[in-house]
C-alpha positions in Angstrom: -23.7 -2.5 -4.0 -23.7 -5.2 -1.2 -22.8 -5.2 2.2 -20.3 -7.8 1.5 -18.9 -5.8 -1.5 -18.5 -2.8 0.8 -16.7 -4.8 3.4 -14.0 -6.1 0.8 -13.6 -2.6 -0.3 -13.0 -1.2 3.0 -10.4 -4.0 3.8 -8.7 -3.6 0.6 -8.6 0.5 1.6 -7.3 -0.5 4.9 -4.6 -2.8 3.5 -3.3 -0.2 0.9 -3.1 2.2 4.0 -1.3 0.1 5.9 1.2 -1.0 3.3 1.8 2.6 2.6 2.5 3.4 6.5 4.7 0.6 6.3 6.8 1.5 3.5 7.2 5.2 4.5 8.8 4.0 7.6 11.6 2.7 5.7 14.5 5.3 5.1 15.7 6.1 1.4 18.5 3.5 1.6 16.1 0.7 2.3 13.8 1.8 -0.2 16.5 2.0 -3.0 17.6 -1.6 -2.0 14.0 -2.7 -2.6 14.1 -0.8 -6.0 11.2 1.6 -4.6 11.2 5.2 -5.0 9.6 7.2 -2.3 7.2 8.6 -5.1 6.2 5.2 -6.0 4.8 4.2 -2.8 1.3 4.5 -3.2 1.2 3.1 -6.7 3.0 0.0 -5.3 0.8 -0.5 -2.3 -2.3 -0.5 -4.7 -0.6 -2.9 -7.0 0.6 -5.2 -4.1 -2.6 -5.3 -2.4 -4.6 -6.3 -5.1 
C-alpha cells in the first residue's frame, strides 16, 4: 500500500467521522425532516463521503 493510498484512506475516515459528528448534533426532528433515522447515520455518512 502506497503512502498516498494511506493518506487517501485516512482522509476518508476523517471525513466520515466528521459527518457522523455533525449528523449526531441534529435533533430527531431535524433528522426526520431530512429523512434520516438516527440508526442510519453511519451508513449514510459512509455513502455520502464516498
